[in-house]
C-alpha positions as CSV (number, residue, x, y, z in Angstrom):
1,M,0.0,0.0,0.0
2,V,1.5,3.3,-1.1
3,V,0.3,6.9,-0.5
4,Q,1.1,10.1,-2.3
5,L,2.4,13.2,-0.5
6,R,2.2,16.6,-2.0
7,I,4.6,19.1,-0.4
8,C,4.4,22.8,-1.1
9,V,7.6,24.4,0.1
10,P,9.3,27.8,-0.3
11,G,12.3,27.9,-2.6
12,E,14.9,28.2,0.2
13,L,13.8,24.9,1.7
14,S,13.2,23.0,-1.5
15,A,16.7,21.5,-1.8
16,V,16.8,20.1,1.7
17,T,13.2,18.9,1.5
18,L,13.9,17.2,-1.8
19,K,17.0,15.4,-0.4
20,T,15.0,14.3,2.7
21,C,12.4,12.8,0.5
22,R,14.9,11.1,-1.8
23,D,16.8,9.6,1.1
24,Q,13.7,8.3,2.9
25,R,13.5,4.6,3.0
26,G,10.3,3.4,1.4
27,A,10.1,6.3,-1.1
28,A,9.3,4.9,-4.5
29,E,9.1,8.1,-6.6
30,V,10.0,11.8,-6.0
31,A,8.9,14.5,-8.4
32,L,9.8,18.2,-8.4
33,A,7.8,20.9,-10.0
34,A,10.1,23.9,-9.7
35,G,8.3,27.2,-9.2
36,A,4.8,25.6,-9.4
37,S,3.7,27.1,-6.1
38,V,2.4,30.6,-6.2
39,V,1.3,31.0,-2.6
40,P,3.7,30.5,-0.9
41,R,6.1,31.1,-3.7
42,G,8.2,28.1,-4.2
43,D,8.2,24.5,-5.4
44,V,5.9,21.5,-5.3
45,I,7.3,18.1,-4.4
46,E,5.3,14.9,-4.9
47,V,6.4,11.7,-3.2
48,L,5.0,8.2,-3.8
49,I,5.9,6.3,-0.6
50,A,5.1,3.1,1.2
51,R,2.4,3.8,3.9
52,E,4.5,2.3,6.6
53,A,7.3,4.9,5.9
54,V,5.0,8.0,5.9
55,E,5.1,8.7,9.7
56,E,8.9,8.7,9.7
57,L,9.1,11.1,6.7
58,L,6.5,13.4,8.4
59,E,8.7,13.5,11.5
60,K,11.6,14.6,9.4
61,L,9.5,17.2,7.6
62,E,8.3,18.5,11.0
63,I,11.9,19.3,11.9
64,L,12.1,21.4,8.8
65,K,8.9,23.2,9.9
66,I,7.3,22.6,6.5
67,R,3.8,23.0,7.8
68,D,4.6,26.4,9.1
69,V,5.8,27.8,5.8
70,G,4.1,25.5,3.3
71,S,1.8,22.5,3.4
72,I,1.7,18.7,3.3
73,S,-1.2,16.9,1.9
74,M,-1.8,13.1,1.5
75,N,-4.0,10.9,-0.6
76,T,-4.2,7.2,-1.3
77,P,-4.1,6.2,-5.0
78,E,-6.7,3.5,-5.8
79,F,-4.5,1.8,-8.3
80,V,-0.7,1.9,-8.8
81,L,1.3,-0.2,-11.2
82,S,5.0,0.3,-10.3
83,T,7.9,-2.0,-9.7
84,N,9.6,0.8,-7.8
85,A,6.5,1.0,-5.5
86,D,6.7,-2.7,-4.9
87,R,10.4,-2.4,-4.0
88,A,9.7,0.5,-1.7
89,E,7.1,-1.4,0.2
90,Q,9.5,-4.3,0.7
91,A,12.2,-1.9,1.9
92,A,10.0,-0.1,4.4
93,P,9.7,-1.7,7.8
94,G,6.5,-3.2,8.9
95,D,3.2,-3.5,7.0
96,G,1.1,-0.7,5.5
97,A,-2.1,-2.0,7.0
98,D,-0.6,-1.7,10.5
99,A,1.1,1.7,10.1
100,V,-0.2,4.5,12.2
101,I,0.0,7.9,10.7
102,W,-0.8,10.0,13.8
103,D,-1.6,13.2,12.0
104,D,-4.1,11.4,9.8
105,V,-5.7,9.7,12.8
106,T,-6.0,13.0,14.6
107,R,-7.5,14.6,11.5
108,Q,-10.1,11.9,11.1
109,T,-11.2,11.9,14.7
110,G,-11.0,15.7,15.0
111,E,-13.4,16.2,12.1
112,D,-16.0,13.9,13.7
113,S,-15.7,15.3,17.2
114,R,-17.0,18.8,16.8
115,L,-20.3,19.9,18.2
116,T,-21.9,21.0,15.0
117,W,-25.5,21.3,13.9
118,N,-24.9,18.3,11.6
119,F,-23.6,16.2,14.5
120,L,-26.5,17.3,16.8
121,A,-29.1,16.6,14.1
122,F,-27.8,13.1,13.5
123,L,-27.7,12.3,17.2
124,V,-31.2,13.7,17.8
125,L,-32.6,11.7,14.8
126,A,-30.8,8.5,16.0
127,T,-32.2,8.9,19.5
128,Q,-35.7,9.6,18.1
129,L,-35.5,6.4,16.0
130,A,-34.4,4.5,19.1
131,G,-37.3,5.9,21.1
132,I,-39.7,4.8,18.3
133,G,-38.2,1.4,18.2
134,I,-38.5,1.1,22.0
135,V,-42.2,2.0,22.2
136,T,-43.1,-0.1,19.1
137,D,-40.8,-3.1,20.2
138,S,-39.1,-2.9,16.8
139,P,-35.5,-4.3,16.7
140,I,-35.2,-3.0,13.1
141,A,-35.7,0.6,14.3
142,I,-33.2,0.1,17.0
143,V,-30.6,-1.2,14.5
144,G,-31.4,1.8,12.3
145,A,-30.8,4.1,15.3
146,M,-27.4,2.5,15.9
147,A,-26.4,2.9,12.3
148,V,-27.4,6.6,12.2
149,G,-25.8,7.6,15.5
150,P,-22.6,9.7,15.1
151,E,-21.2,9.2,18.6
152,F,-18.2,7.1,17.8
153,G,-16.4,10.1,16.3
154,P,-16.1,12.0,19.6
155,L,-15.4,8.7,21.5
156,A,-12.5,7.9,19.2
157,A,-11.3,11.5,19.6
158,L,-11.3,11.2,23.4
159,A,-9.1,8.1,23.0
160,V,-6.7,9.9,20.6
161,S,-6.6,12.9,23.0
162,L,-5.6,10.7,26.0
163,A,-3.0,8.8,23.9
164,T,-1.3,11.8,22.4
165,R,-2.1,14.4,25.2
166,Q,-3.9,16.7,22.8
167,W,-6.2,18.1,25.4
168,R,-8.0,20.6,23.1
169,L,-9.2,17.7,21.0
170,G,-10.4,15.9,24.1
171,R,-12.2,18.9,25.4
172,R,-14.0,19.4,22.1
173,A,-15.0,15.7,22.0
174,A,-16.3,15.9,25.6
175,V,-18.3,18.9,24.8
176,A,-19.9,17.2,21.8
177,L,-20.9,14.2,23.9
178,C,-21.9,16.1,27.1
179,V,-24.1,18.5,25.1
180,G,-25.3,16.2,22.3
181,F,-26.6,13.3,24.4
182,P,-28.7,15.5,26.8
183,V,-30.1,17.5,23.9
184,A,-31.0,14.3,22.0
185,M,-32.6,12.8,25.1
186,L,-34.5,15.9,25.9
187,F,-36.0,16.0,22.4
188,T,-36.9,12.3,22.6
189,A,-38.5,12.8,26.0
190,L,-40.5,15.7,24.7
191,M,-41.8,13.7,21.7
192,A,-42.7,10.8,24.1
193,W,-44.5,13.2,26.4
194,L,-46.5,14.5,23.4
195,S,-47.2,11.1,21.9
196,V,-48.9,9.5,24.9
197,P,-51.9,11.9,25.0
198,L,-52.1,11.7,21.2
199,G,-52.6,7.9,21.5
200,L,-49.5,7.1,19.5
201,F,-48.5,4.5,22.0
202,P,-49.9,3.4,25.4
203,H,-48.6,4.4,28.8
204,D,-47.6,0.8,29.5
205,A,-45.6,0.4,26.2
206,L,-42.4,-0.5,28.0
207,E,-44.0,-3.4,29.7
208,K,-44.6,-5.1,26.4
209,G,-41.2,-4.5,24.8
210,S,-39.6,-8.0,25.1
211,A,-37.4,-7.5,22.1
212,V,-35.6,-4.5,23.6
213,E,-35.1,-5.7,27.1
214,F,-31.4,-6.0,26.6
215,I,-31.2,-2.2,26.6
216,Y,-32.0,-1.8,30.3
217,H,-30.4,-5.1,31.4
218,P,-26.7,-4.3,31.3
219,G,-24.4,-7.2,32.0
220,P,-20.8,-8.4,31.4
221,Y,-21.5,-8.8,27.7
222,S,-22.5,-5.2,27.5
223,L,-19.0,-4.2,28.4
224,I,-17.4,-6.9,26.3
225,V,-19.3,-5.9,23.2
226,A,-18.4,-2.2,23.8
227,V,-14.7,-3.2,24.2
228,L,-14.7,-5.2,21.0
229,A,-16.5,-2.4,19.2
230,G,-14.0,0.1,20.4
231,I,-11.1,-2.1,19.2
232,A,-12.7,-2.6,15.8
233,G,-13.5,1.0,15.5
234,M,-10.0,2.3,16.2
235,L,-8.5,-0.3,14.0
236,S,-10.8,0.8,11.1
237,I,-9.7,4.4,11.6
238,I,-6.0,3.5,11.7
239,G,-6.3,1.2,8.6
240,R,-8.8,3.6,6.8
241,R,-11.3,0.8,6.6
242,S,-14.5,2.8,6.8
243,A,-16.8,-0.1,6.0
244,A,-15.9,-1.8,9.3
245,L,-17.3,1.3,11.2
246,I,-20.8,0.3,10.2
247,G,-20.4,-2.9,12.1
248,V,-19.2,-0.9,15.1
249,F,-22.2,1.4,14.9
250,I,-24.7,-1.4,15.0
251,S,-23.1,-3.4,17.7
252,V,-23.1,-0.9,20.6
253,T,-26.0,0.2,22.6
254,T,-25.2,3.9,23.2
255,V,-28.0,5.6,21.3
256,P,-30.7,3.0,22.1
257,A,-29.8,3.3,25.8
258,A,-30.1,7.1,25.6
259,G,-33.4,6.8,24.0
260,Y,-34.6,4.3,26.5
261,V,-33.6,6.6,29.4
262,A,-35.7,9.4,27.9
263,V,-38.8,7.3,27.2
264,A,-38.6,5.5,30.6
265,L,-38.4,8.8,32.5
266,V,-41.5,10.1,30.8
267,L,-43.4,6.9,31.5
268,G,-42.3,6.7,35.1
269,E,-40.2,3.6,34.6
270,Y,-37.4,4.8,36.8
271,Q,-35.8,1.4,37.4
272,K,-35.6,0.8,33.7
273,A,-34.2,4.3,33.1
274,T,-31.5,3.6,35.7
275,G,-30.6,0.3,34.0
276,S,-30.4,2.1,30.6
277,A,-28.3,4.9,32.0
278,L,-25.9,2.2,33.3
279,Q,-25.9,0.6,29.9
280,L,-25.0,3.9,28.2
281,L,-22.2,4.5,30.7
282,L,-20.7,1.0,30.2
283,N,-20.8,1.4,26.4
284,L,-19.2,4.9,26.4
285,V,-16.4,3.9,28.9
286,G,-15.8,0.5,27.2
287,I,-15.4,2.1,23.7
288,V,-13.0,4.8,24.9
289,V,-10.9,2.4,27.0
290,A,-10.6,-0.2,24.2
291,A,-9.7,2.4,21.6
292,L,-7.1,3.9,23.9
293,A,-5.6,0.4,24.5
294,V,-5.3,0.0,20.7
295,L,-3.4,3.3,20.4
296,F,-1.1,2.4,23.3
297,F,-0.4,-1.0,21.7
298,Y,0.6,0.6,18.5
299,R,2.9,3.0,20.2
300,V,4.6,0.2,22.1
301,V,5.0,-2.0,19.0
302,S,6.3,0.8,16.8
303,R,9.4,1.9,18.7
304,R,10.1,5.0,16.6
305,L,6.6,6.6,17.0
306,P,6.7,8.1,20.5
307,H,9.8,10.2,19.7
308,G,8.4,11.8,16.6
309,V,4.9,12.2,18.1
310,A,6.3,13.7,21.3
311,R,8.1,16.4,19.2
312,N,4.8,17.3,17.4
313,L,2.5,17.3,20.5
314,E,3.7,20.6,21.9
315,R,3.0,22.2,18.5
316,R,-0.5,20.5,18.3
317,R,-1.7,21.7,21.7
318,S,-1.2,25.3,20.8
319,G,-1.1,25.4,17.0
320,P,-3.9,26.0,14.5
321,R,-4.1,22.3,13.7
322,N,-6.2,21.7,16.8
323,R,-9.1,23.8,15.4
């Protein structure tokens, strides 16, 4: 697996940047477009490099402060036919599927961890779907709510924040969760409160919901499933396997538990509301802890990462990249 880096660099740094890229183990191709950059004025360097060598090259470019005076962008070509690329992958240590590009992981989780209207809308819609599935005893609606829920993004961001000590990222993710869930639960409770007098569902609807009893009956497997989902979710982010995230979404009981708490409180089922709240807490904690364990595992296995990451963290905590 190879990726393509596009480096926009001022002319005075072009030569040293070009040499750094050419000397990088795992680099298959290096191209220079002299004077191609207008703002900032300088050159554009493109590098085709094995994915497992990207983090090491980014660490070297960080020393040159390329991001402060230019830019670095990355994309993954869908199809590459190149003997040089094959040789570069063989020369680079490790395997591309196991390589952690920390800036990329931070970017992915950071984009999904903001408290935006989009995030809030999806969480409200998912919790509403869960509430409907609960009062109608519909597992299909519950699964739909799990798939729609956007909560894994902030949970993954919390894990990345703890692993890399990017506290601004963690605060942003915590705000998204601490505001998003109460707002979504409040809307669901309001709709349930309005639905009862309208006759949309009976006041004893929760007593007939045998198909959704698992939501308010947390147990050992609640935590086990959350841990497995957290591991799978973080691995999918690291390996850029977005399809696996769908399985993560529909395996955890975060949104259904939040919806059950809201409905149960409206209907006076306080014991079931307490059980659902515990289910929600177990899932949230289990996902974050498991995702954090995956990140720590990768840092231990890949001996060179902590040094480069540590150099970059001070800049991340105060720089514009944490927006």
